[in-house]
C-alpha positions in Angstrom: 86.0 86.0 99.9 89.8 85.1 99.3 91.2 81.9 100.7 94.7 80.7 100.6 95.1 76.9 100.2 98.5 76.0 101.9 98.5 72.6 100.2 98.3 74.3 96.7 101.7 74.8 95.0 100.5 77.9 93.6 102.2 80.9 95.3 100.0 82.9 97.7 100.2 86.0 95.6 99.0 84.2 92.7 96.1 82.5 94.6 95.0 86.1 95.7 95.4 87.6 92.2 93.7 84.7 90.4 90.7 84.7 93.0 90.3 88.5 92.7 90.5 88.5 88.9 87.7 85.8 88.8 85.5 87.7 91.1 85.9 91.0 89.0 85.4 89.2 85.7 82.3 87.2 86.8 80.8 90.5 88.2 81.0 89.1 92.0 82.9 92.4 92.7 81.3 95.4 91.2 82.6 98.3 89.3 84.0 100.9 91.8 83.7 98.6 94.6 86.5 99.1 97.2 89.0 96.3 98.0 90.6 96.0 101.5 93.9 97.7 102.0 97.1 95.7 101.4 97.6 95.7 105.2 94.1 94.5 106.0 94.0 91.8 103.4 97.2 90.5 104.5 96.2 90.7 108.3 93.0 88.9 107.3 94.8 86.1 105.5 97.8 86.0 107.7 100.2 86.9 105.1 103.1 89.4 104.6 102.0 92.7 103.4 104.3 92.3 100.3 102.4 89.2 99.2 99.2 91.1 98.9 100.9 94.1 97.3 102.3 91.7 94.7 98.9 90.4 93.7 97.5 93.9 93.7 100.3 95.2 91.3 99.5 92.3 89.1 95.9 93.1 89.0 96.8 96.8 88.3 98.9 95.6 85.4 95.7 93.7 84.2 93.8 97.0 84.3 91.3 95.3 86.7 91.8 97.5 89.6 93.1 101.0 90.3 94.4 102.6 93.4 94.5 106.0 94.5 95.6 107.6 97.9 92.2 109.3 98.2 89.7 106.6 97.4 92.0 103.3 97.9 91.9 100.2 95.7 88.9 100.1 93.9 87.6 97.6 90.8 87.6 99.1 87.4 84.6 99.5 85.4 84.0 97.4 82.3 86.0 94.3 83.2 83.4 91.8 83.6 83.0 89.0 81.0 80.1 89.2 78.8 77.2 87.0 79.6 77.4 85.1 76.4 80.9 83.9 77.2 79.9 82.9 80.6 77.2 80.8 79.1 79.5 79.2 76.8 82.0 78.5 79.3 79.5 77.0 81.6 78.4 74.8 78.9 82.1 73.7 78.1 82.7 72.8 81.7 79.4 70.9 81.7 80.3 68.8 78.7 83.8 67.9 80.0 82.9 67.5 83.6 84.0 63.8 84.6 86.1 63.1 81.7 89.2 63.3 83.8 90.4 66.5 82.1 92.1 68.9 84.6 91.6 72.6 84.5 95.0 73.1 82.7 94.1 70.8 80.1 90.7 72.4 79.6 92.3 75.8 79.4 94.9 74.5 76.9 92.2 73.2 74.7 90.5 76.5 74.6 93.8 78.3 73.8 94.3 75.8 71.1 90.9 76.4 69.5 91.3 80.1 70.0 94.7 80.1 68.2 93.2 77.9 65.5 90.5 80.3 64.5 93.1 83.2 64.0 95.2 81.0 61.7 
């Protein structure tokens, strides 16, 4: 399920893109699963079709979904995050929960450590 939060400063297309990407990477949406058409999702969310189309285009660029005229828009295979990575992420979140760290700061910390391991 996709929800748009009007109070969130993140543009609606990005909210859609991020939520679908997370659902694909966590396996909530299965490989091959058909997504609603652009028009259908736009109507469901009360948004312009162009907003949903922009999100779908971004997801296609990330190679998370594919669209064809004959089968519609579907989740690409092999896009879920490995269980080990999800377990590590869950443990990281549990260890910093309540510390006052924002999601952006937590992600920045992971990026910094990721970059440090390649140096």
